C-alpha positions as CSV (number, residue, x, y, z in Angstrom):
1,X,206.8,160.3,98.2
2,X,204.0,157.6,96.7
3,X,204.5,155.7,94.1
4,X,201.3,153.8,93.2
5,X,198.3,155.2,91.9
6,X,196.4,154.1,95.1
7,X,199.1,156.0,97.3
8,X,198.7,158.8,94.9
9,X,201.1,158.5,92.9
10,X,200.4,158.4,89.2
11,X,198.7,156.5,86.8
12,X,201.2,154.3,84.8
13,X,197.9,154.4,82.0
14,X,196.0,157.0,81.7
15,X,194.2,156.2,78.3
16,X,191.8,153.4,77.7
17,X,193.5,150.3,76.4
18,X,191.8,147.8,73.8
19,X,188.1,148.7,71.9
20,X,185.1,149.4,72.5
21,X,182.8,146.1,72.7
22,X,180.7,145.7,70.2
23,X,182.3,147.3,67.9
24,X,179.7,147.7,64.6
25,X,179.5,149.3,61.3
26,X,177.8,149.5,58.0
27,X,177.3,145.9,57.5
28,X,174.9,145.7,60.2
29,X,172.6,148.2,58.8
30,X,173.0,146.9,55.6
31,X,171.8,143.6,56.9
32,X,168.9,145.2,58.8
33,X,168.1,147.4,56.0
34,X,167.1,144.1,54.4
35,X,165.7,142.2,56.7
36,X,163.2,145.7,56.7
37,X,162.5,145.4,53.9
38,X,161.9,142.2,52.9
39,X,159.1,142.1,55.1
40,X,159.9,138.7,56.5
41,X,161.4,139.7,60.2
42,X,161.4,135.9,61.2
43,X,162.5,132.5,59.8
44,X,159.1,131.2,59.5
45,X,158.2,133.5,56.6
46,X,160.4,132.0,54.0
47,X,158.9,128.8,52.7
48,X,161.2,125.3,52.5
49,X,162.2,126.4,48.7
50,X,163.2,129.8,50.0
51,X,164.8,129.0,53.2
52,X,168.7,129.7,51.9
53,X,167.0,133.7,51.6
54,X,166.8,133.6,55.7
55,X,169.5,134.8,57.5
56,X,168.9,132.8,60.3
57,X,169.3,129.8,57.8
58,X,172.3,131.6,56.6
59,X,174.2,132.1,59.9
60,X,173.6,128.4,61.3
61,X,174.9,126.8,58.3
62,X,177.9,129.1,58.4
63,X,178.5,129.2,62.4
64,X,177.6,125.4,62.3
65,X,180.9,125.3,59.7
66,X,183.3,127.4,61.2
67,X,182.8,125.6,64.6
68,X,183.4,122.0,62.5
69,X,180.3,120.9,63.0
70,X,177.0,119.3,60.9
71,X,174.1,121.1,63.0
72,X,173.5,124.7,64.1
73,X,169.7,125.2,65.7
74,X,169.4,129.4,65.8
75,X,167.7,130.2,69.6
76,X,166.7,133.5,71.7
77,X,169.5,133.4,73.9
78,X,172.1,130.6,75.8
79,X,170.2,129.7,78.9
80,X,167.0,128.8,76.1
81,X,170.2,126.8,74.0
82,X,170.6,124.4,76.8
83,X,166.9,123.7,77.6
84,X,166.1,123.2,74.3
85,X,169.3,121.3,74.3
86,X,168.7,119.3,77.1
87,X,165.0,118.6,75.9
88,X,166.4,117.2,72.8
89,X,168.8,114.4,74.9
90,X,165.4,113.1,77.0
91,X,166.3,114.8,80.0
92,X,163.5,113.6,82.8
93,X,162.3,115.4,86.1
94,X,164.8,114.0,88.7
95,X,167.7,113.4,86.6
96,X,171.1,114.4,87.5
97,X,173.2,116.7,85.3
98,X,176.6,117.2,86.6
99,X,178.2,120.7,86.4
100,X,181.3,122.9,87.4
101,X,181.3,125.2,90.0
102,X,183.0,128.4,88.2
103,X,180.5,128.8,85.5
104,X,177.3,131.7,84.9
105,X,174.6,130.6,87.1
106,X,171.9,129.7,83.9
107,X,174.5,126.7,83.6
108,X,172.8,125.1,86.4
109,X,169.0,127.3,86.0
110,X,169.1,125.5,82.9
111,X,168.8,122.1,84.1
112,X,166.7,123.2,86.7
113,X,164.2,124.7,84.3
114,X,163.5,121.8,83.0
115,X,162.9,119.6,86.0
116,X,166.5,118.4,86.7
117,X,169.2,118.7,89.1
118,X,172.5,120.3,89.1
119,X,175.9,118.4,91.0
120,X,178.2,121.0,91.3
121,X,181.9,119.7,91.3
122,X,185.2,121.5,91.8
123,X,187.9,122.6,89.1
124,X,191.0,122.0,88.0
125,X,193.7,124.6,89.6
126,X,196.0,124.0,86.8
127,X,193.2,125.5,84.2
128,X,190.1,126.6,86.3
129,X,188.1,123.7,83.8
130,X,186.0,121.1,85.0
131,X,187.7,118.4,87.1
132,X,187.4,114.7,85.3
133,X,188.6,112.9,88.6
134,X,185.9,115.1,90.0
135,X,183.3,114.3,87.8
136,X,183.5,110.6,88.5
137,X,183.0,110.8,92.1
138,X,179.8,112.6,91.4
139,X,178.4,110.2,89.3
140,X,175.3,108.3,90.6
141,X,172.3,106.2,89.8
142,X,170.8,109.3,88.4
143,X,173.3,111.1,86.3
144,X,172.4,111.4,83.1
145,X,175.1,113.5,81.9
146,X,177.7,116.4,82.1
147,X,177.7,119.6,80.9
148,X,181.4,121.4,80.5
149,X,182.0,124.6,80.8
150,X,184.8,125.9,78.2
151,X,184.6,128.7,81.0
152,X,186.5,132.1,80.2
153,X,187.0,130.2,76.8
154,X,189.7,127.5,78.1
155,X,189.0,124.0,76.4
156,X,188.4,121.4,79.1
157,X,189.7,118.0,78.7
158,X,187.2,116.6,76.6
159,X,189.4,113.2,75.5
160,X,188.3,112.1,79.8
161,X,185.2,114.2,80.2
162,X,183.9,112.0,76.5
163,X,185.7,108.6,78.0
164,X,183.8,108.7,81.6
165,X,180.3,109.4,79.2
166,X,180.9,106.5,77.3
167,X,181.9,104.5,80.7
168,X,178.8,105.2,82.3
169,X,176.2,106.0,79.2
170,X,176.1,110.0,80.4
171,X,175.5,112.5,78.0
172,X,177.7,115.7,77.0
173,X,176.8,118.7,76.6
174,X,179.3,121.7,76.4
175,X,178.3,124.3,77.2
176,X,180.9,127.0,74.9
177,X,179.3,130.7,75.9
178,X,182.8,131.5,76.4
179,X,184.6,130.0,73.6
180,X,182.8,130.6,70.0
181,X,186.5,130.0,68.0
182,X,188.6,128.4,70.5
183,X,191.0,125.7,68.7
184,X,191.6,122.5,70.0
185,X,193.5,119.4,69.4
186,X,193.3,120.5,65.4
187,X,189.7,121.7,65.9
188,X,186.6,123.6,67.5
189,X,184.2,123.0,70.7
190,X,180.7,122.6,70.4
191,X,180.3,119.2,68.7
192,X,183.0,117.6,70.6
193,X,180.0,115.9,72.8
194,X,176.7,115.3,71.8
195,X,175.7,118.9,71.7
196,X,177.3,122.4,72.2
197,X,175.4,125.8,73.4
198,X,176.6,128.9,72.5
199,X,175.1,132.6,73.6
200,X,175.6,135.9,71.7
201,X,174.5,137.7,74.3
202,X,176.4,141.5,74.4
203,X,179.3,141.0,76.2
204,X,179.7,137.7,74.1
205,X,182.8,137.7,71.0
206,X,180.2,137.1,69.2
207,X,176.9,139.0,69.5
208,X,173.6,140.4,68.7
209,X,172.7,141.7,71.5
210,X,170.7,139.0,72.5
211,X,170.7,135.7,71.4
212,X,172.3,131.8,70.7
213,X,173.1,128.6,68.9
214,X,173.4,125.2,69.2
215,X,175.4,122.5,67.2
216,X,175.4,118.8,66.9
217,X,176.4,116.0,65.1
218,X,174.1,114.0,65.7
219,X,171.2,114.3,62.8
220,X,168.1,112.9,65.6
221,X,169.5,115.5,68.4
222,X,169.5,118.1,65.5
223,X,165.7,116.9,65.0
224,X,164.6,117.1,68.3
225,X,166.3,120.1,69.0
226,X,164.6,122.0,65.9
227,X,161.0,120.9,67.2
228,X,161.9,122.4,70.4
229,X,162.8,125.5,69.6
230,X,159.2,125.7,67.1
231,X,156.7,124.5,69.0
232,X,156.6,121.2,68.0
233,X,157.1,121.4,63.9
234,X,159.8,118.7,62.4
235,X,161.8,119.7,59.0
236,X,160.5,118.5,56.4
237,X,157.0,118.3,57.6
238,X,153.5,120.7,56.9
239,X,153.9,123.6,58.3
240,X,150.7,123.1,60.8
241,X,151.6,119.8,61.8
242,X,153.0,119.6,65.2
243,X,154.9,116.6,67.0
244,X,155.2,117.5,70.3
245,X,154.9,119.9,73.4
246,X,157.5,122.5,73.0
247,X,158.1,126.3,72.5
248,X,158.9,129.0,70.8
249,X,162.7,130.1,70.8
250,X,163.4,131.3,67.8
251,X,166.2,133.4,66.9
252,X,164.5,136.5,64.8
253,X,166.2,138.1,61.4
254,X,166.8,140.8,62.9
255,X,169.2,139.1,65.3
256,X,170.4,137.1,62.6
257,X,171.4,140.4,60.5
258,X,173.9,141.9,63.4
259,X,175.0,138.1,64.2
260,X,175.7,137.8,60.2
261,X,177.7,140.8,60.3
262,X,179.4,140.3,63.6
263,X,180.9,136.8,62.3
264,X,182.2,138.6,59.5
265,X,185.5,140.1,61.3
266,X,184.8,137.6,64.4
267,X,188.0,135.9,63.1
268,X,190.2,139.3,62.7
269,X,189.4,139.7,66.1
270,X,189.7,136.1,67.6
271,X,193.0,135.8,65.9
272,X,194.6,139.7,66.9
273,X,193.2,138.4,70.8
274,X,195.4,135.1,70.9
275,X,198.3,137.3,69.3
276,X,198.0,139.5,72.4
277,X,197.1,137.4,75.1
278,X,200.2,135.5,74.3
279,X,202.2,138.4,74.4
280,X,200.8,139.5,77.8
281,X,201.8,135.7,79.0
282,X,205.2,135.9,78.4
283,X,205.5,139.4,80.1
284,X,203.4,137.8,83.4
285,X,206.5,134.9,83.2
286,X,208.9,137.4,83.8
287,X,207.3,139.0,87.0
288,X,207.4,137.9,89.8
289,X,204.4,137.1,92.0
290,X,202.2,136.5,89.3
291,X,201.5,133.9,86.4
292,X,199.5,133.1,83.1
293,X,197.3,129.5,82.9
294,X,199.8,128.4,81.0
295,X,198.4,126.5,77.5
296,X,197.2,122.3,77.2
297,X,198.6,120.9,74.9
298,X,196.8,121.4,71.5
299,X,195.5,124.4,72.0
300,X,196.1,126.2,69.3
301,X,194.1,129.2,69.3
302,X,192.4,130.5,72.8
303,X,189.5,133.0,72.3
304,X,188.4,133.8,75.5
305,X,185.5,136.0,77.5
306,X,187.4,136.5,79.9
307,X,191.0,136.5,80.5
308,X,192.3,134.6,83.5
309,X,195.7,135.0,85.0
310,X,197.1,134.1,88.4
311,X,198.6,136.1,91.5
312,X,200.5,133.7,93.4
313,X,199.8,135.2,97.3
314,X,203.2,133.3,98.7
315,X,205.6,135.9,96.8
316,X,204.3,138.6,97.9
317,X,204.7,141.0,101.0
318,X,203.1,139.2,103.9
319,X,199.9,141.1,104.3
320,X,199.0,141.5,100.2
321,X,196.6,140.2,99.2
322,X,195.0,139.5,95.7
323,X,192.1,141.9,96.4
324,X,194.2,144.9,96.8
325,X,196.6,144.0,94.0
326,X,193.7,144.2,91.7
327,X,192.6,147.6,93.4
328,X,195.8,148.6,93.4
329,X,196.0,147.7,89.3
330,X,192.9,149.3,88.7
331,X,194.0,152.6,90.2
332,X,196.8,152.5,87.7
333,X,194.1,152.1,85.0
334,X,194.5,148.5,83.9
335,X,190.7,147.4,84.7
336,X,190.6,143.5,86.4
337,X,187.6,141.7,87.6
338,X,187.3,138.8,89.1
339,X,184.5,136.9,86.5
340,X,182.0,134.0,87.2
341,X,184.7,132.4,89.6
342,X,182.3,133.2,92.4
343,X,181.3,129.4,94.2
344,X,177.2,128.9,91.5
345,X,176.6,126.9,94.8
346,X,176.9,130.1,97.2
347,X,174.8,132.1,95.8
348,X,171.1,132.4,98.2
349,X,169.3,130.5,94.8
350,X,170.6,127.2,95.8
351,X,171.7,128.1,99.7
352,X,167.9,128.2,99.9
353,X,166.8,126.1,97.0
354,X,164.4,128.4,96.0
355,X,164.1,126.2,92.7
356,X,160.1,127.6,92.0
357,X,157.7,125.1,90.6
358,X,159.8,122.5,90.1
359,X,158.6,119.2,89.9
360,X,160.8,115.9,90.9
361,X,159.3,112.7,91.1
362,X,158.4,111.6,94.3
363,X,161.2,110.9,97.2
364,X,164.1,112.7,95.2
365,X,165.5,115.6,96.1
366,X,168.6,117.7,94.9
367,X,171.4,118.0,97.9
368,X,171.4,120.5,100.3
369,X,174.0,122.7,98.4
370,X,175.1,124.7,101.3
371,X,177.2,121.4,102.6
372,X,178.8,121.8,99.4
373,X,182.8,122.2,99.3
374,X,185.0,123.1,96.0
375,X,188.0,123.7,97.6
376,X,190.3,124.6,94.8
377,X,187.1,126.7,93.4
378,X,186.9,128.7,96.6
379,X,190.6,129.4,97.2
380,X,190.8,130.3,93.7
381,X,188.2,132.4,93.9
382,X,189.3,134.2,97.9
383,X,192.8,134.7,96.8
384,X,194.4,133.7,93.0
385,X,192.2,134.8,90.0
386,X,192.5,138.0,88.2
387,X,190.3,138.2,85.4
388,X,190.1,140.8,82.0
389,X,187.9,142.2,79.9
390,X,188.2,140.3,75.8
391,X,187.5,143.7,75.2
392,X,190.9,144.5,76.4
393,X,193.0,142.2,73.8
394,X,191.7,144.0,70.8
395,X,194.4,147.1,71.2
396,X,197.7,146.8,69.3
397,X,201.0,145.1,71.4
398,X,201.6,148.4,73.0
399,X,199.0,148.1,75.1
400,X,200.2,144.9,76.7
401,X,202.9,146.2,77.3
402,X,201.4,149.1,79.0
403,X,199.9,146.3,81.1
404,X,202.9,144.7,82.3
405,X,204.7,147.3,83.2
406,X,201.1,148.4,85.5
407,X,201.7,144.8,86.4
408,X,205.3,145.7,87.3
409,X,204.8,149.3,88.9
410,X,202.7,147.5,91.3
411,X,204.9,144.6,92.1
412,X,208.1,146.4,92.8
413,X,206.3,149.0,95.3
414,X,204.1,146.1,96.8
415,X,205.4,148.0,100.1
416,X,203.1,150.7,99.6
417,X,199.9,148.1,99.9
418,X,200.7,146.4,103.5
419,X,198.6,148.2,106.1
């Protein structure tokens, strides 16, 4: 008689895990109502003297302070936050920016959209983050910057990355789309390099449906980013005075109303995720064939968009693959997926170089992405990585125990997965 649900047995978990996302309540309704009744639905509706009444300005200031940064510029979404930051950092056509193979595709396409070239490199197998050694090996005379992505909210090795950047005269733009609230070496992320970019898209741990925000400690970069997001205006200058060719990337007061309300409960949620993840990690260490991604020293709080852990294929019966394990775990009532582990250079976009109306200087071409190989990324995508949504970790410790029981059950009856 079969034990595993995938073979017809009873499910280990018969209820939803965690909490439905997004979580919202009366505060969102109150803030949205305030925006409606104000008649000022965009930040430009407020004079400089009235700017403290703008929910966009308030969100910029509160989130920047929370992330240990001096300046914040709220924008329409995370992709355009990256574009805006690259422009503020002085990117030029044909410049190269180094990015990891494991990330959402927008990390690389934002570079293309400002007429620069993404150079895609491998990850560290211990952390799933961009490899400093791979960064160093990829630097050419056209390299101007590094875009470390704190993938799944786990911190990149910023000490090593900043040292490489300083050695070669490169900027560092942190892609923090997954990393709101992570605390590493006593400080949050986003102002550890020259600039940082966050997404507030629907699924993120801090959301307003669509939105983004840039952070920096550099006043000059902040002024340039403000201008690029505000049609070329400069802070403190006359409203109809424009200083550069720029787009309109402004966050609306509606978005900021939701972001502020979400932000009011963010810290409590971040602490809950981290505590639950630690309990889950402790349990995984006691189950043969699986393992957590161990926390580097100084990682005080891991606030993740995806929670990644490892399937160790050599510790399972021959013929039991990671994909089959995930299928079995899902059947037991524990949903899991691969996150963004798929190597971005394997997308048709890169394989066929479908880059649209990009303008590079004569004689400069992007690499042949079909020839790129990132062995660690490809191996982890193919056989090791397992991912779960952050919302699963918003339940109680009993949810962690239920998930661990399901993993144990699949492990105990692994022979049922053969054939």
